[in-house]
Backbone as a chain_set.jsonl record, in Angstrom:
{"seq": "XXXXXXXXXXXXXXXXXXXXXXXXXXXXXXXXXXXXXXXXXXXXXXXXXXXXXXXXXXXXXXXXXXXXXXXXXXXXXXXXXXXXXXXXXXXXXXXXXXXXXXXXXXXXXXXXXXXXXXXXXXXXXXXXXXXXXXXXXXXXXXXXXXXXXXXXXXXXXXXXXXXXXXXXXXXXXXXXXXXXXXXXXXXXXXXXXXXXXXXXXXXXXXXXXXXXXXXXXXXXXXXXXXXXXXXXXX", "coords": {"N": [[134.818, 132.142, 124.877], [137.85, 131.824, 123.145], [139.65, 130.347, 120.384], [142.725, 129.045, 119.211], [144.145, 127.342, 116.537], [146.285, 124.828, 115.177], [147.864, 122.302, 113.145], [149.117, 120.729, 115.026], [148.67, 121.776, 117.539], [146.432, 123.182, 119.922], [144.957, 126.002, 121.391], [142.945, 127.228, 123.923], [141.267, 130.061, 125.14], [140.426, 132.85, 127.302], [139.72, 135.86, 126.14], [139.262, 138.298, 127.428], [140.634, 138.09, 129.794], [143.269, 137.772, 129.242], [146.106, 139.454, 128.496], [148.085, 139.279, 126.505], [150.012, 137.588, 123.912], [148.435, 134.532, 123.339], [149.922, 132.152, 122.861], [152.291, 132.564, 124.192], [151.801, 132.506, 126.899], [152.087, 130.123, 128.261], [154.692, 129.61, 128.728], [157.154, 129.392, 131.018], [159.724, 130.744, 131.023], [159.099, 133.104, 129.62], [157.503, 134.543, 131.432], [159.353, 134.881, 133.465], [161.347, 136.477, 132.255], [159.839, 138.75, 131.826], [159.618, 139.58, 134.38], [157.425, 138.838, 135.957], [156.804, 136.713, 137.531], [155.446, 135.737, 140.513], [155.627, 133.902, 142.469], [155.828, 130.399, 143.439], [154.935, 126.898, 143.526], [155.574, 123.616, 144.646], [154.726, 120.471, 143.38], [153.783, 117.67, 141.681], [155.131, 118.786, 139.648], [156.379, 122.065, 139.003], [154.263, 124.665, 139.905], [153.718, 127.773, 138.595], [153.211, 131.001, 139.803], [151.842, 133.816, 138.437], [151.773, 137.246, 137.324], [149.117, 138.821, 135.889], [147.19, 141.288, 134.11], [145.397, 142.802, 136.445], [144.799, 140.449, 137.793], [146.092, 137.435, 139.332], [147.698, 134.522, 138.028], [147.814, 130.898, 137.911], [150.078, 128.758, 136.649], [150.257, 125.656, 135.233], [151.834, 122.675, 134.271], [150.787, 119.641, 132.961], [151.409, 116.635, 134.594], [152.248, 113.202, 135.013], [151.464, 110.988, 137.74], [152.506, 108.558, 140.241], [153.846, 105.205, 139.637], [153.899, 104.834, 136.857], [154.257, 107.409, 136.03], [156.944, 107.816, 136.449], [158.11, 106.724, 134.3], [156.919, 107.796, 131.975], [156.7, 111.019, 131.934], [155.068, 113.282, 131.264], [153.371, 112.856, 129.105], [150.428, 111.967, 127.275], [147.99, 109.734, 125.946], [146.665, 110.544, 122.817], [143.372, 111.268, 121.914], [141.702, 112.979, 120.628], [141.08, 116.486, 120.516], [139.27, 117.651, 122.336], [139.196, 115.788, 124.287], [141.463, 116.06, 125.738], [143.312, 116.571, 128.782], [143.753, 119.181, 129.586], [141.851, 120.734, 128.131], [139.507, 119.543, 129.122], [139.562, 120.228, 131.885], [139.593, 123.012, 131.728], [137.095, 123.496, 130.455], [135.395, 122.411, 132.376], [135.776, 124.102, 134.594], [134.689, 126.456, 133.515], [131.998, 125.663, 133.237], [131.313, 125.21, 135.949], [131.582, 127.775, 137.048], [129.574, 129.075, 135.683], [127.448, 127.869, 136.929], [127.544, 128.983, 139.389], [129.368, 128.121, 141.307], [132.113, 128.53, 143.503], [134.964, 128.624, 142.026], [138.285, 128.758, 140.566], [138.803, 131.164, 137.921], [139.054, 130.017, 134.608], [141.743, 130.708, 132.465], [143.473, 130.16, 130.235], [144.162, 127.339, 128.123], [146.179, 124.684, 126.863], [146.944, 122.221, 124.427], [149.302, 120.069, 123.003], [150.226, 118.187, 120.292], [152.172, 115.269, 119.981], [153.119, 113.135, 117.898], [151.463, 110.111, 118.511], [150.769, 110.976, 120.996], [150.144, 113.554, 123.533], [151.005, 116.687, 125.113], [150.219, 118.948, 127.834], [148.931, 122.061, 129.186], [147.754, 124.369, 131.682], [146.467, 127.544, 132.449], [145.166, 129.148, 135.084], [143.108, 131.098, 137.321], [144.693, 132.4, 140.215], [143.623, 132.248, 143.465], [143.429, 135.093, 145.358], [145.175, 135.8, 148.411], [144.555, 133.447, 149.861], [144.21, 130.385, 151.738], [144.648, 126.846, 152.066], [142.463, 124.425, 153.711], [143.946, 122.801, 155.388], [146.218, 124.331, 156.096], [144.917, 126.459, 157.375], [143.634, 125.142, 159.526], [145.715, 124.184, 160.981], [146.449, 126.285, 162.505], [144.203, 127.342, 163.79], [140.824, 126.747, 164.932], [137.733, 126.434, 163.05], [134.729, 128.328, 162.497], [131.251, 127.477, 163.084], [129.668, 128.605, 161.074], [131.45, 128.836, 158.936], [131.979, 126.15, 158.363], [129.423, 125.422, 157.555], [129.226, 126.959, 155.238], [131.192, 125.731, 153.691], [130.005, 123.225, 153.32], [127.782, 124.045, 151.819], [128.973, 124.963, 149.439], [129.998, 122.572, 148.452], [127.621, 121.223, 148.03], [126.539, 122.812, 145.959], [128.419, 122.246, 143.996], [127.807, 119.53, 143.599], [125.173, 119.783, 142.743], [125.644, 120.826, 140.276], [126.366, 118.578, 139.061], [128.994, 117.61, 139.13], [131.634, 115.498, 139.695], [134.036, 115.598, 141.951], [136.858, 114.014, 141.987], [138.973, 113.966, 143.696], [138.357, 115.116, 146.196], [139.377, 116.783, 148.881], [140.779, 118.239, 151.903], [142.937, 119.749, 151.182], [142.23, 120.801, 148.792], [140.301, 122.657, 149.183], [139.805, 126.012, 149.747], [140.116, 128.954, 151.822], [139.584, 132.388, 151.574], [140.689, 135.756, 152.433], [138.326, 136.857, 153.299], [136.968, 134.764, 154.263], [135.597, 133.401, 152.306], [134.628, 130.497, 150.578], [136.428, 128.348, 148.442], [136.806, 125.984, 145.801], [139.215, 123.88, 144.382], [141.445, 122.442, 141.838], [140.679, 120.491, 139.531], [141.561, 118.501, 137.841], [141.155, 115.551, 136.008], [138.537, 115.318, 136.845], [134.931, 115.291, 136.354], [131.697, 115.878, 134.808], [128.909, 114.041, 135.963], [126.249, 111.763, 135.786], [123.321, 111.094, 137.827], [123.167, 110.234, 141.406], [124.534, 108.524, 143.047], [127.301, 108.61, 143.482], [127.797, 110.781, 145.071], [127.738, 110.572, 147.881], [130.086, 109.144, 148.304], [131.982, 111.02, 147.566], [131.696, 112.846, 149.703], [132.411, 111.162, 151.806], [135.08, 110.702, 151.21], [136.101, 113.255, 151.635], [135.661, 113.539, 154.406], [137.403, 111.561, 155.342], [139.806, 112.782, 154.704], [139.916, 114.909, 156.525], [140.205, 113.409, 158.905], [142.635, 112.133, 158.381], [144.445, 114.301, 158.311], [144.274, 115.211, 160.891], [145.685, 113.206, 162.159], [148.2, 113.487, 160.897], [149.014, 116.236, 161.143], [147.855, 117.226, 163.423], [145.581, 118.921, 163.247], [143.142, 121.472, 164.064], [140.389, 120.118, 164.589], [137.395, 118.291, 165.065], [135.17, 115.446, 165.106], [132.557, 116.239, 165.604], [132.302, 118.642, 164.291], [132.014, 117.944, 161.684], [129.317, 117.526, 161.376], [128.329, 120.126, 161.245], [129.213, 120.883, 158.714], [127.78, 119.054, 157.135], [125.262, 119.987, 157.756], [125.197, 122.454, 156.405], [125.44, 121.463, 153.798], [123.033, 120.1, 153.501], [121.131, 122.092, 153.532], [120.67, 123.274, 151.091]], "CA": [[136.053, 131.395, 124.726], [138.493, 131.904, 121.833], [140.457, 129.166, 120.064], [143.774, 129.087, 118.19], [144.384, 125.965, 116.108], [147.195, 124.416, 114.11], [147.789, 120.847, 112.997], [149.711, 120.03, 116.174], [148.45, 122.489, 118.801], [145.216, 123.973, 120.097], [144.917, 126.844, 122.59], [141.647, 127.809, 124.258], [141.568, 131.142, 126.072], [139.449, 133.914, 127.555], [140.371, 137.064, 125.647], [139.133, 139.419, 128.376], [141.531, 137.869, 130.934], [144.634, 137.539, 128.784], [146.6, 140.665, 127.835], [149.351, 138.918, 125.867], [149.8, 136.533, 122.92], [148.105, 133.285, 124.052], [150.938, 131.122, 122.725], [153.403, 132.846, 125.092], [151.446, 132.504, 128.32], [152.386, 128.825, 128.864], [156.148, 129.471, 128.797], [157.687, 129.986, 132.246], [160.775, 131.743, 130.757], [158.486, 134.376, 129.223], [157.102, 135.249, 132.649], [160.563, 135.24, 134.198], [161.964, 137.615, 131.558], [158.968, 139.903, 132.05], [159.639, 139.848, 135.821], [156.042, 138.733, 136.399], [156.619, 135.549, 138.388], [155.26, 136.243, 141.881], [155.765, 132.804, 143.412], [155.738, 129.068, 142.855], [154.631, 125.815, 144.457], [156.042, 122.321, 144.166], [153.882, 119.299, 143.485], [154.416, 116.761, 140.726], [156.043, 119.688, 138.972], [156.302, 123.411, 139.579], [153.201, 125.588, 139.508], [154.224, 129.144, 138.627], [152.213, 132.041, 140.031], [152.263, 134.899, 137.545], [150.962, 138.458, 137.418], [148.474, 139.343, 134.698], [146.605, 142.602, 134.349], [144.203, 142.758, 137.288], [144.659, 139.197, 138.532], [147.23, 136.528, 139.275], [147.403, 133.228, 137.44], [148.581, 129.721, 138.304], [150.451, 128.056, 135.426], [150.585, 124.274, 135.571], [152.067, 121.69, 133.217], [150.227, 118.37, 133.414], [152.397, 115.574, 134.776], [151.729, 111.956, 135.554], [151.904, 110.568, 139.059], [152.641, 107.128, 140.425], [154.956, 104.482, 139.029], [153.907, 105.087, 135.423], [154.778, 108.754, 135.842], [158.406, 107.796, 136.448], [158.524, 106.291, 132.968], [156.415, 108.787, 131.018], [156.432, 112.084, 132.892], [154.059, 114.295, 130.963], [152.704, 112.579, 127.839], [149.165, 111.256, 127.384], [147.499, 109.225, 124.669], [145.778, 111.512, 122.159], [142.15, 110.699, 121.341], [140.856, 114.11, 120.243], [141.431, 117.7, 121.242], [138.364, 117.919, 123.461], [139.428, 114.777, 125.317], [142.704, 116.34, 126.457], [143.078, 116.937, 130.178], [143.717, 120.643, 129.719], [140.542, 121.222, 127.694], [138.483, 119.041, 130.038], [139.555, 121.023, 133.12], [139.196, 124.363, 131.323], [135.65, 123.499, 130.211], [134.7, 122.13, 133.632], [135.795, 125.338, 135.38], [133.699, 127.36, 132.9], [130.679, 125.141, 133.606], [131.063, 125.427, 137.374], [131.382, 129.2, 137.286], [128.223, 129.381, 135.188], [126.505, 127.338, 137.915], [127.678, 129.739, 140.63], [130.299, 127.51, 142.262], [133.343, 129.318, 143.663], [136.162, 127.957, 141.507], [139.117, 129.73, 139.846], [138.479, 131.433, 136.526], [140.007, 129.479, 133.635], [142.287, 131.779, 131.63], [143.914, 129.586, 128.963], [144.564, 125.934, 128.156], [146.886, 124.292, 125.648], [147.334, 120.835, 124.184], [150.25, 120.005, 121.891], [150.299, 116.8, 119.848], [153.501, 114.726, 119.691], [152.824, 111.804, 117.372], [150.202, 109.61, 119.068], [150.624, 111.484, 122.356], [150.064, 115.01, 123.662], [151.324, 117.319, 126.395], [149.158, 119.916, 128.109], [149.158, 123.106, 130.186], [146.578, 125.16, 132.061], [146.636, 128.783, 133.201], [143.91, 129.482, 135.748], [143.219, 132.163, 138.321], [145.146, 132.132, 141.575], [142.739, 132.943, 144.405], [144.326, 135.931, 146.177], [145.135, 135.787, 149.88], [143.8, 132.258, 150.262], [144.926, 129.235, 152.29], [143.814, 125.648, 152.108], [141.945, 124.145, 155.051], [145.012, 122.223, 156.222], [146.998, 125.443, 156.65], [144.062, 127.195, 158.315], [143.319, 124.363, 160.723], [146.915, 124.007, 161.802], [146.593, 127.458, 163.373], [142.997, 127.694, 164.534], [139.596, 126.047, 164.548], [136.841, 127.217, 162.205], [133.4, 128.534, 163.064], [130.148, 126.693, 162.525], [129.217, 129.237, 159.83], [132.378, 128.497, 157.858], [131.715, 124.762, 157.974], [128.178, 125.398, 156.789], [129.529, 127.51, 153.912], [131.9, 124.67, 152.962], [128.992, 122.259, 152.919], [126.946, 124.625, 150.766], [129.721, 124.964, 148.186], [130.052, 121.194, 147.947], [126.293, 120.909, 147.494], [126.433, 123.463, 144.653], [129.238, 121.428, 143.103], [127.047, 118.331, 143.283], [124.007, 120.169, 141.952], [126.15, 120.998, 138.921], [126.667, 117.202, 138.634], [130.443, 117.442, 138.956], [132.27, 114.585, 140.63], [135.432, 115.943, 142.257], [137.382, 112.703, 142.354], [140.003, 114.117, 144.726], [137.853, 116.127, 147.125], [140.028, 116.699, 150.188], [140.873, 119.576, 152.493], [143.96, 120.524, 150.483], [141.61, 121.384, 147.603], [139.3, 123.64, 149.609], [140.501, 127.203, 150.216], [139.412, 130.105, 152.402], [140.305, 133.629, 151.329], [140.746, 136.642, 153.604], [136.95, 137.122, 153.725], [136.435, 133.444, 154.582], [134.859, 132.822, 151.185], [135.069, 129.131, 150.301], [136.763, 128.056, 147.049], [137.19, 124.604, 145.516], [140.222, 123.919, 143.316], [142.102, 121.233, 141.34], [139.673, 119.663, 138.872], [142.157, 117.568, 136.895], [140.554, 114.208, 135.988], [137.168, 115.372, 137.333], [134.0, 115.328, 135.229], [130.268, 115.813, 135.074], [128.465, 112.656, 136.089], [124.817, 111.656, 136.031], [122.896, 110.361, 139.013], [123.516, 110.726, 142.735], [125.169, 107.478, 143.858], [128.698, 108.929, 143.749], [127.925, 111.983, 145.911], [128.093, 110.181, 149.247], [131.502, 108.749, 148.356], [132.71, 112.293, 147.581], [131.68, 113.357, 151.076], [133.18, 110.243, 152.644], [136.495, 110.966, 150.932], [136.443, 114.506, 152.309], [135.755, 113.285, 155.841], [138.651, 110.82, 155.586], [140.948, 113.699, 154.64], [139.974, 115.573, 157.827], [140.756, 112.466, 159.882], [144.036, 111.906, 158.044], [145.278, 115.453, 158.674], [144.35, 115.223, 162.365], [146.791, 112.309, 162.504], [149.482, 113.981, 160.366], [149.394, 117.593, 161.562], [147.151, 117.661, 164.625], [144.757, 120.088, 162.93], [142.086, 121.79, 165.019], [139.136, 119.599, 164.036], [136.85, 117.085, 165.676], [134.104, 114.875, 164.294], [131.317, 116.999, 165.782], [132.261, 119.725, 163.308], [131.543, 117.373, 160.42], [127.859, 117.711, 161.327], [128.076, 121.498, 160.785], [129.398, 120.867, 157.265], [126.623, 118.361, 156.558], [124.098, 120.876, 157.899], [125.22, 123.377, 155.277], [125.187, 120.683, 152.581], [121.62, 119.693, 153.425], [120.201, 123.23, 153.507], [120.41, 123.691, 149.706]], "C": [[136.558, 131.512, 123.294], [139.369, 130.661, 121.635], [141.484, 129.491, 118.99], [144.132, 127.655, 117.833], [145.504, 125.89, 115.074], [147.077, 122.905, 114.002], [148.239, 120.111, 114.25], [149.429, 120.685, 117.518], [147.117, 123.206, 118.781], [145.324, 124.722, 121.424], [143.507, 127.387, 122.738], [141.904, 128.907, 125.282], [140.4, 132.122, 126.188], [140.13, 135.236, 127.234], [140.353, 138.19, 126.667], [140.05, 139.275, 129.59], [143.003, 137.819, 130.538], [145.119, 138.729, 127.968], [147.958, 140.427, 127.181], [149.051, 137.884, 124.784], [149.541, 135.196, 123.625], [149.202, 132.238, 123.992], [152.126, 131.338, 123.662], [153.077, 132.555, 126.558], [151.754, 131.178, 129.017], [153.889, 128.611, 129.083], [156.68, 130.17, 130.037], [158.809, 130.985, 131.971], [160.22, 133.1, 130.333], [158.126, 135.197, 130.463], [158.319, 135.708, 133.442], [161.248, 136.455, 133.577], [161.162, 138.887, 131.783], [158.925, 140.335, 133.521], [158.216, 139.811, 136.403], [155.76, 137.42, 137.124], [156.559, 136.033, 139.828], [155.346, 135.124, 142.924], [155.689, 131.477, 142.679], [155.376, 128.079, 143.946], [155.056, 124.51, 143.825], [154.983, 121.261, 144.407], [154.525, 118.218, 142.657], [155.414, 117.516, 139.862], [155.967, 121.025, 139.678], [155.087, 124.133, 139.016], [153.749, 126.999, 139.676], [153.059, 130.108, 138.843], [152.685, 133.304, 139.313], [151.269, 136.053, 137.602], [150.438, 138.852, 136.042], [147.938, 140.734, 135.026], [145.323, 142.436, 135.151], [143.976, 141.457, 138.023], [145.957, 138.411, 138.442], [146.769, 135.192, 138.703], [148.284, 132.142, 138.029], [148.817, 128.899, 137.044], [150.941, 126.663, 135.782], [150.765, 123.434, 134.311], [151.586, 120.342, 133.746], [151.313, 117.295, 133.445], [151.732, 114.346, 135.385], [152.25, 111.714, 136.97], [152.124, 109.061, 139.088], [153.829, 106.531, 139.691], [155.054, 104.77, 137.536], [154.495, 106.456, 135.113], [156.286, 108.833, 135.869], [158.954, 107.407, 135.076], [158.151, 107.315, 131.901], [155.906, 109.967, 131.83], [155.225, 112.942, 132.545], [153.323, 114.067, 129.642], [151.482, 111.687, 128.048], [148.724, 110.818, 125.992], [146.487, 110.197, 124.081], [144.581, 110.794, 121.541], [141.17, 111.799, 120.937], [141.136, 115.309, 121.122], [140.552, 117.922, 122.461], [138.416, 116.833, 124.529], [140.713, 115.02, 126.095], [142.405, 116.841, 127.867], [142.981, 118.444, 130.356], [142.363, 121.196, 129.279], [139.455, 120.781, 128.663], [138.406, 119.888, 131.312], [139.127, 122.457, 132.833], [137.671, 124.447, 131.165], [134.868, 123.265, 131.498], [134.671, 123.358, 134.533], [134.787, 126.346, 134.829], [132.279, 126.942, 133.298], [130.354, 125.444, 135.062], [130.84, 126.897, 137.695], [130.003, 129.638, 136.781], [127.15, 128.92, 136.167], [126.648, 128.01, 139.275], [128.569, 129.124, 141.68], [131.576, 128.348, 142.314], [134.553, 128.479, 143.275], [136.994, 129.006, 140.775], [138.614, 129.943, 138.421], [139.504, 130.748, 135.622], [140.448, 130.593, 132.697], [142.695, 131.238, 130.256], [144.323, 128.135, 129.178], [145.224, 125.602, 126.83], [147.081, 122.785, 125.62], [148.204, 120.813, 122.941], [150.482, 118.542, 121.546], [151.74, 116.432, 119.486], [153.302, 113.298, 119.203], [151.492, 111.318, 117.915], [149.908, 110.118, 120.477], [150.42, 113.001, 122.342], [150.603, 115.42, 125.02], [150.359, 118.474, 126.596], [149.551, 120.87, 129.231], [147.851, 123.821, 130.469], [147.028, 126.399, 132.823], [145.277, 129.151, 133.768], [144.162, 130.539, 136.816], [143.796, 131.631, 139.632], [144.255, 132.935, 142.518], [143.598, 133.768, 145.36], [144.082, 135.761, 147.671], [144.313, 134.624, 150.426], [144.738, 131.195, 150.819], [144.036, 128.022, 152.216], [143.434, 125.338, 153.557], [142.999, 123.537, 155.961], [145.82, 123.336, 156.886], [146.19, 126.216, 157.68], [143.915, 126.444, 159.633], [144.545, 124.009, 161.546], [147.063, 125.138, 162.809], [145.388, 127.719, 164.259], [141.844, 126.805, 164.119], [138.727, 126.993, 163.721], [135.454, 127.287, 162.841], [132.38, 127.613, 162.411], [129.705, 127.265, 161.186], [130.147, 128.906, 158.661], [132.166, 127.055, 157.41], [130.422, 124.653, 157.162], [128.41, 125.919, 155.366], [130.29, 126.496, 153.058], [130.904, 123.637, 152.448], [128.12, 122.767, 151.787], [127.671, 124.655, 149.427], [129.805, 123.563, 147.591], [128.698, 120.789, 147.381], [126.093, 121.558, 146.123], [127.257, 122.723, 143.596], [128.456, 120.191, 142.649], [125.786, 118.646, 142.481], [124.387, 120.45, 140.499], [126.569, 119.666, 138.314], [128.152, 116.996, 138.305], [130.976, 116.579, 140.089], [133.724, 115.009, 140.799], [136.076, 114.688, 142.819], [138.508, 112.764, 143.376], [139.587, 115.212, 145.712], [138.47, 115.899, 148.499], [140.3, 118.113, 150.679], [142.088, 120.358, 152.002], [143.358, 121.275, 149.3], [140.425, 122.291, 147.925], [140.045, 124.803, 150.251], [139.544, 128.149, 150.923], [140.233, 131.348, 152.102], [140.214, 134.531, 152.559], [139.372, 137.038, 154.111], [136.236, 135.851, 154.151], [135.45, 132.931, 153.535], [135.473, 131.473, 150.844], [135.293, 128.954, 148.797], [137.146, 126.594, 146.919], [138.11, 124.616, 144.298], [140.605, 122.502, 142.877], [141.097, 120.231, 140.772], [140.256, 118.774, 137.779], [141.53, 116.191, 137.097], [139.161, 114.168, 136.625], [136.222, 115.536, 136.139], [132.569, 115.45, 135.716], [129.834, 114.358, 135.063], [126.985, 112.63, 136.433], [124.544, 110.929, 137.341], [123.4, 110.969, 140.306], [124.359, 109.741, 143.548], [126.574, 107.843, 144.297], [128.872, 110.044, 144.774], [128.301, 111.639, 147.354], [129.559, 109.78, 149.35], [132.412, 109.97, 148.277], [132.821, 112.831, 149.001], [132.501, 112.463, 152.001], [134.678, 110.452, 152.447], [136.948, 112.235, 151.655], [136.586, 114.291, 153.812], [137.034, 112.529, 156.184], [139.857, 111.747, 155.555], [141.057, 114.529, 155.912], [140.648, 114.658, 158.847], [142.243, 112.229, 159.643], [144.917, 113.057, 158.507], [145.283, 115.699, 160.177], [145.532, 114.372, 162.806], [148.139, 112.9, 162.089], [149.936, 115.269, 161.03], [148.727, 118.057, 162.852], [146.273, 118.878, 164.39], [143.621, 120.242, 163.941], [140.736, 121.381, 164.426], [138.689, 118.396, 164.855], [135.591, 116.667, 164.921], [132.77, 115.583, 164.483], [131.176, 118.084, 164.714], [131.862, 119.23, 161.919], [130.037, 117.574, 160.266], [127.5, 119.144, 160.892], [128.182, 121.558, 159.26], [128.204, 120.186, 156.585], [125.368, 119.201, 156.67], [124.041, 121.873, 156.767], [124.906, 122.667, 153.971], [123.696, 120.408, 152.404], [120.635, 120.85, 153.418], [119.878, 123.681, 152.084], [119.569, 122.65, 148.985]], "O": [[135.799, 131.324, 122.343], [139.772, 130.013, 122.6], [141.167, 130.129, 117.986], [144.394, 126.84, 118.717], [145.649, 126.765, 114.22], [146.268, 122.295, 114.701], [147.793, 118.993, 114.509], [149.903, 120.199, 118.545], [146.714, 123.767, 117.762], [145.725, 124.157, 122.442], [142.941, 127.939, 121.794], [142.688, 128.703, 126.209], [139.532, 132.211, 125.321], [141.011, 135.682, 127.969], [141.313, 138.953, 126.768], [140.228, 140.234, 130.342], [143.882, 137.822, 131.4], [144.61, 138.988, 126.877], [148.864, 141.254, 127.283], [147.941, 137.353, 124.739], [150.363, 134.772, 124.438], [149.404, 131.505, 124.96], [152.892, 130.406, 123.906], [153.986, 132.378, 127.369], [151.691, 131.107, 130.244], [154.307, 127.558, 129.564], [156.665, 131.399, 130.111], [158.85, 132.017, 132.641], [160.807, 134.135, 130.65], [158.41, 136.393, 130.532], [158.316, 136.793, 134.023], [161.68, 137.359, 134.292], [161.729, 139.972, 131.915], [158.281, 141.326, 133.866], [157.854, 140.645, 137.233], [154.599, 137.054, 137.31], [157.497, 136.663, 140.317], [155.161, 135.366, 144.117], [155.51, 131.431, 141.462], [155.492, 128.374, 145.136], [154.918, 124.317, 142.617], [154.417, 121.164, 145.496], [155.683, 117.869, 142.885], [156.411, 116.957, 139.406], [155.536, 121.103, 140.828], [154.904, 124.205, 137.8], [154.19, 127.377, 140.762], [152.046, 130.037, 138.148], [153.788, 133.795, 139.555], [150.087, 135.864, 137.889], [151.213, 139.175, 135.142], [148.21, 141.28, 136.095], [144.299, 141.994, 134.629], [143.037, 141.364, 138.813], [146.808, 138.68, 137.594], [145.619, 134.787, 138.867], [149.354, 132.414, 138.572], [147.869, 128.4, 136.438], [151.907, 126.499, 136.529], [149.94, 123.482, 133.399], [151.941, 119.948, 134.856], [152.03, 117.077, 132.468], [150.784, 114.447, 136.164], [153.33, 112.175, 137.341], [151.949, 108.377, 138.079], [154.698, 107.245, 139.191], [156.152, 104.931, 137.002], [155.143, 106.651, 134.085], [156.865, 109.8, 135.373], [160.096, 107.713, 134.733], [158.961, 107.657, 131.038], [154.795, 109.921, 132.359], [154.44, 113.294, 133.426], [152.712, 114.996, 129.113], [151.492, 110.779, 128.879], [149.049, 111.459, 124.992], [145.559, 110.624, 124.767], [144.733, 109.853, 120.762], [139.959, 111.581, 120.905], [141.396, 115.174, 122.317], [141.042, 118.339, 123.51], [137.755, 116.943, 125.561], [141.026, 114.267, 127.017], [141.369, 117.46, 128.109], [142.211, 118.927, 131.186], [141.784, 122.034, 129.971], [138.568, 121.569, 128.992], [137.314, 120.227, 131.768], [138.381, 123.051, 133.612], [137.039, 125.366, 131.686], [133.802, 123.849, 131.695], [133.654, 123.631, 135.17], [134.103, 127.017, 135.601], [131.458, 127.788, 133.654], [129.248, 125.885, 135.375], [129.997, 127.229, 138.528], [129.351, 130.48, 137.398], [126.069, 129.506, 136.232], [125.947, 127.646, 140.219], [128.543, 129.549, 142.835], [132.058, 128.818, 141.284], [135.093, 127.726, 144.085], [136.461, 130.048, 140.396], [138.073, 129.031, 137.795], [140.706, 130.886, 135.848], [139.613, 131.341, 132.188], [142.306, 131.796, 129.23], [144.768, 127.75, 130.259], [144.874, 126.168, 125.794], [147.347, 122.156, 126.644], [147.887, 121.458, 121.941], [150.885, 117.75, 122.398], [152.431, 117.172, 118.786], [153.314, 112.358, 119.998], [150.488, 112.022, 117.802], [148.908, 109.732, 121.082], [150.509, 113.647, 121.298], [150.654, 114.62, 125.954], [149.741, 118.936, 125.637], [150.371, 120.554, 130.093], [146.959, 123.878, 129.623], [147.861, 126.319, 133.726], [144.342, 129.433, 133.019], [145.308, 130.828, 137.16], [143.43, 130.549, 140.093], [144.143, 134.154, 142.389], [144.411, 133.208, 146.096], [142.95, 135.601, 148.127], [143.489, 134.79, 151.326], [145.903, 131.111, 150.431], [142.813, 128.136, 152.293], [143.994, 125.9, 154.498], [142.957, 123.734, 157.175], [146.077, 123.292, 158.089], [146.708, 126.586, 158.733], [144.052, 127.02, 160.712], [144.419, 123.578, 162.692], [147.717, 124.98, 163.84], [145.529, 128.258, 165.357], [141.89, 126.177, 163.061], [138.958, 128.202, 163.697], [135.065, 126.416, 163.62], [132.611, 127.051, 161.34], [129.398, 126.513, 160.261], [129.691, 128.719, 157.533], [132.172, 126.769, 156.213], [130.343, 123.886, 156.203], [127.856, 125.383, 154.407], [130.067, 126.405, 151.851], [130.956, 123.229, 151.287], [127.758, 122.005, 150.891], [127.06, 124.403, 148.388], [129.698, 123.388, 146.378], [128.63, 120.093, 146.368], [125.539, 120.932, 145.219], [126.837, 122.593, 142.446], [128.445, 119.852, 141.466], [125.379, 117.855, 141.63], [123.556, 120.328, 139.6], [127.07, 119.621, 137.191], [128.51, 116.312, 137.346], [130.798, 116.881, 141.269], [134.545, 114.808, 139.905], [135.868, 114.338, 143.98], [138.953, 111.728, 143.87], [140.365, 116.115, 146.02], [138.129, 114.941, 149.193], [140.075, 119.079, 149.95], [142.254, 121.521, 152.37], [143.916, 122.277, 148.854], [139.644, 122.646, 147.041], [140.822, 124.61, 151.186], [138.339, 128.154, 150.669], [141.44, 131.37, 152.344], [139.718, 134.112, 153.605], [139.25, 137.51, 155.241], [135.026, 135.864, 154.375], [134.574, 132.122, 153.842], [136.695, 131.326, 150.823], [134.461, 129.355, 147.984], [137.749, 126.026, 147.829], [137.822, 125.279, 143.302], [140.159, 121.509, 143.452], [140.717, 119.262, 141.43], [139.531, 118.337, 136.886], [141.393, 115.726, 138.229], [138.655, 113.084, 136.916], [136.66, 115.88, 135.041], [132.262, 115.167, 136.874], [130.319, 113.552, 134.27], [126.526, 113.397, 137.28], [125.41, 110.245, 137.888], [123.976, 112.057, 140.322], [124.847, 110.089, 144.623], [127.007, 107.434, 145.374], [129.97, 110.239, 145.293], [129.099, 112.344, 147.972], [130.205, 110.042, 150.364], [133.498, 109.966, 148.855], [133.901, 113.221, 149.447], [133.208, 112.957, 152.879], [135.452, 110.386, 153.403], [138.042, 112.281, 152.216], [137.524, 114.801, 154.426], [137.677, 112.816, 157.194], [140.823, 111.535, 156.287], [142.167, 114.832, 156.349], [141.553, 115.08, 159.566], [143.02, 112.134, 160.592], [146.007, 112.835, 159.034], [146.205, 116.333, 160.691], [146.286, 114.751, 163.702], [149.11, 112.824, 162.842], [151.093, 115.394, 161.433], [148.999, 119.159, 163.327], [146.218, 119.774, 165.232], [143.199, 119.279, 164.581], [140.033, 122.201, 163.835], [139.509, 117.585, 165.285], [135.018, 117.464, 164.177], [131.924, 115.527, 163.591], [130.067, 118.404, 164.287], [131.421, 120.015, 161.078], [129.543, 117.767, 159.155], [126.475, 119.35, 160.241], [127.363, 122.191, 158.594], [127.685, 120.681, 155.585], [124.502, 119.149, 155.797], [122.97, 122.125, 156.216], [124.187, 123.204, 153.128], [123.169, 120.474, 151.294], [119.429, 120.63, 153.31], [118.901, 124.403, 151.885], [119.246, 122.823, 147.81]]}, "num_chains": 1, "name": "protein.A"}
């Protein structure tokens, strides 16, 4: 990991993944002028999908949600560079990849200080030809082996002592080879002990039940046991 520092801005980046000046990679107009925007997705803001050399990236500006987010859209209280949300997620992705968990490669992160506040951005790998479980299950059911693989990835996540505080089926992807990926680690962290792990799994199960109600996805509670079987084999 390389670092660029000034009094008001810090950029962390992986030199081998970034073939451009790091300070430019967080600017959507730069990608647009270079004709390297390959797509976008709407959430709290716009995530831009951009073409790097040999991989695609997902560029996200951190934005607040909820009622408070309507007042202060994208600023956070500054308490140190390594406490910024962008650095925390960047470092967590590096840790998980070192532990063998299938998560996107972190490419670059930025935090910019504005008085007592900061704004932040993250550029991470876009998993090619992947869909989240909601999209997959709207079209077809999944095999027992895939559910077991999902359970195994979650177990590896937990063995790395990472609490994914928003573990749901929108944040689990399958690529064209049915490899399982876990995404979206904003506000997640390493955590000691084991007490929180069951609540992670319970949250995930609730998301299956919720999407059955919303979208009629191809899932039934018997298949939850396949996922737990994979979780308990590691």
